[in-house]
MARKEKOL-185266 format. One record per residue (C-alpha): residue number from 1; x, y, z. Coordinates in steps of 0.1 Angstrom, whole numbers. Example, Ala and Ser with C-alpha at 12.3 -4.5 7.8 and 13.67 -1.06 7.14 Angstrom:
BEGIN
     k      xx      yy      zz
     1     123     -45      78
     2     137     -11      71
//
This chain:
BEGIN
     k      xx      yy      zz
     1      -3       4       2
     2      33      20       3
     3      37      20     -27
     4       2      29     -38
     5       6      58     -17
     6      38      72     -28
     7      19      70     -66
     8      -9      82     -65
     9      -9     107     -32
    10     -17     145     -46
    11      -7     168     -20
    12     -19     205     -13
    13       4     213      19
    14      39     211      30
    15      36     183      53
    16      26     156      29
    17      62     159       8
    18      73     145      42
    19      55     120      43
    20      63     110       8
    21     102     114      16
    22      95      88      47
    23      74      65      25
    24     101      65      -2
    25     129      62      27
    26     107      26      41
    27     102      16       4
    28     142      19      -1
    29     153      -1      31
    30     141     -38       7
    31     141     -21     -27
    32     175      -1     -30
    33     169      16     -62
    34     136      26     -59
    35     129      62     -65
    36      90      80     -69
    37     102     102    -105
    38     103      61    -117
    39      70      45    -103
    40      48      44    -137
    41      17      57    -138
    42      -2      26    -157
    43       2       0    -128
    44     -22     -28    -131
    45     -22     -36     -92
    46     -26       1     -82
    47     -58       5    -104
    48     -74     -32     -92
    49     -68     -14     -52
    50     -83      20     -64
    51    -113      -2     -80
    52    -116     -19     -52
    53    -119      12     -28
    54     -91       1     -10
    55     -78      35      -7
    56     -72      38      31
    57     -45      65      39
    58     -46      80       5
    59     -53     118       5
    60     -87     127     -12
    61     -94      91     -15
    62    -104      75      20
    63    -136      91      24
    64    -165      60      22
    65    -183      84       1
    66    -148      87     -24
    67    -148      45     -21
    68    -181      38     -33
    69    -177      64     -61
    70    -143      45     -68
    71    -158      10     -68
    72    -186      21     -94
    73    -165      38    -116
    74    -138      11    -110
    75    -106      32    -130
    76     -86      22    -155
    77     -61      50    -158
    78     -45      83    -148
    79     -76      99    -168
    80    -101      82    -143
    81     -84      91    -112
    82     -80     128    -120
    83    -119     129    -134
    84    -127     114     -99
    85    -113     140     -77
    86    -124     167    -101
    87    -161     154     -98
    88    -156     146     -64
    89    -169     183     -54
    90    -204     203     -49
    91    -214     213     -83
    92    -196     187    -104
    93    -210     158     -82
    94    -243     157     -95
    95    -222     144    -132
    96    -211     112    -114
    97    -239      94    -127
    98    -241      99    -158
    99    -199     103    -164
   100    -199      65    -151
   101    -226      49    -173
   102    -215      72    -199
   103    -182      53    -198
   104    -193      19    -190
   105    -216      27    -222
   106    -204      46    -249
   107    -230      50    -270
   108    -250      60    -246
   109    -225      99    -246
   110    -245     128    -262
   111    -236     159    -267
   112    -253     196    -268
   113    -236     203    -300
   114    -212     189    -324
   115    -190     219    -318
   116    -188     202    -281
   117    -174     171    -287
   118    -134     174    -289
   119    -137     193    -263
   120    -160     163    -240
   121    -148     134    -257
   122    -121     125    -229
   123    -146     130    -199
   124    -177     113    -216
   125    -194     140    -225
   126    -190     156    -190
   127    -181     190    -178
   128    -154     186    -153
   129    -124     211    -158
   130    -120     248    -158
   131    -100     245    -189
   132    -131     229    -209
   133    -151     257    -195
   134    -129     280    -215
   135    -124     258    -242
   136    -166     259    -247
   137    -166     298    -245
   138    -142     301    -271
   139    -150     275    -297
   140    -187     279    -295
   141    -189     314    -289
   142    -157     329    -305
   143    -141     345    -275
   144    -104     354    -265
   145     -83     333    -245
   146     -80     362    -221
   147    -120     369    -221
   148    -126     338    -214
   149    -106     334    -185
   150    -120     366    -171
   151    -158     347    -178
   152    -139     313    -155
   153    -132     334    -129
   154    -162     359    -127
   155    -178     323    -127
   156    -158     308     -96
   157    -166     340     -81
   158    -203     343     -86
   159    -201     375     -98
   160    -240     376    -107
   161    -237     410    -129
   162    -204     401    -146
   163    -224     369    -154
   164    -252     383    -166
   165    -236     403    -196
   166    -212     379    -206
   167    -244     356    -207
   168    -254     377    -232
   169    -224     379    -248
   170    -219     342    -252
   171    -252     337    -266
   172    -258     368    -288
   173    -224     381    -294
   174    -201     419    -288
   175    -194     446    -312
   176    -179     477    -303
   177    -193     514    -311
   178    -181     509    -343
   179    -199     479    -351
   180    -167     460    -355
   181    -174     423    -338
   182    -155     416    -306
   183    -169     381    -300
   184    -192     360    -325
   185    -214     346    -306
   186    -230     314    -302
   187    -258     321    -323
   188    -234     338    -351
   189    -215     302    -353
   190    -244     283    -354
   191    -256     269    -320
   192    -294     276    -315
   193    -303     301    -291
   194    -319     277    -267
   195    -290     250    -271
   196    -266     285    -260
   197    -289     288    -229
   198    -286     256    -217
   199    -249     253    -225
   200    -243     284    -204
   201    -266     278    -172
   202    -247     241    -172
   203    -214     255    -170
   204    -225     284    -146
   205    -237     260    -120
   206    -206     237    -123
   207    -176     265    -122
   208    -178     275     -90
   209    -164     242     -81
   210    -152     236    -109
   211    -111     223    -103
   212     -81     237    -131
   213     -70     198    -148
   214     -33     210    -138
   215     -42     216    -107
   216     -52     188     -96
   217     -26     168    -113
   218       1     186     -97
//
């Protein structure tokens, strides 16, 4: 279990660096050449332990609720592990049953619009990461990277006035005082108005608790 702990211990505090150091030192008593950086991230035995809910002492995976999710999902790769961490939070948690069902039955995956498929395919049709929210703003409505990030932050801080303004921009676009297009908007890009409204509402309810995928892997 020590190897499992070292392999998938996502640390948020300096104390856990000491735990990692001590675990590595203990393993070296019987495996002198052991190095954390050499641990493969595709060890089938590790995923088998996660699938069995045998994660006592593994940071972010030891609660009974999380163990239950792991046993239902039966993770098979790092992408599953990262997704579980991100989903097991208020807001995204509502997508757990859908994620598990779609992962087991890919034929059930649906997308509100074809433009969402390349963004959400890796997460079986579910919005999980902040990066996906930004990609949706850019691909469906033509936002710049900078503006998409500003909206993502406004969502996470629940700035209702900003979000109400951006809802209109996302759906209908934005022009400057000279009539130049700043943001095309979903409708101009062929996304039906009602579909755009549904997508925005889903992102808004999710984004205040969303994880950044890169941060999840740190």
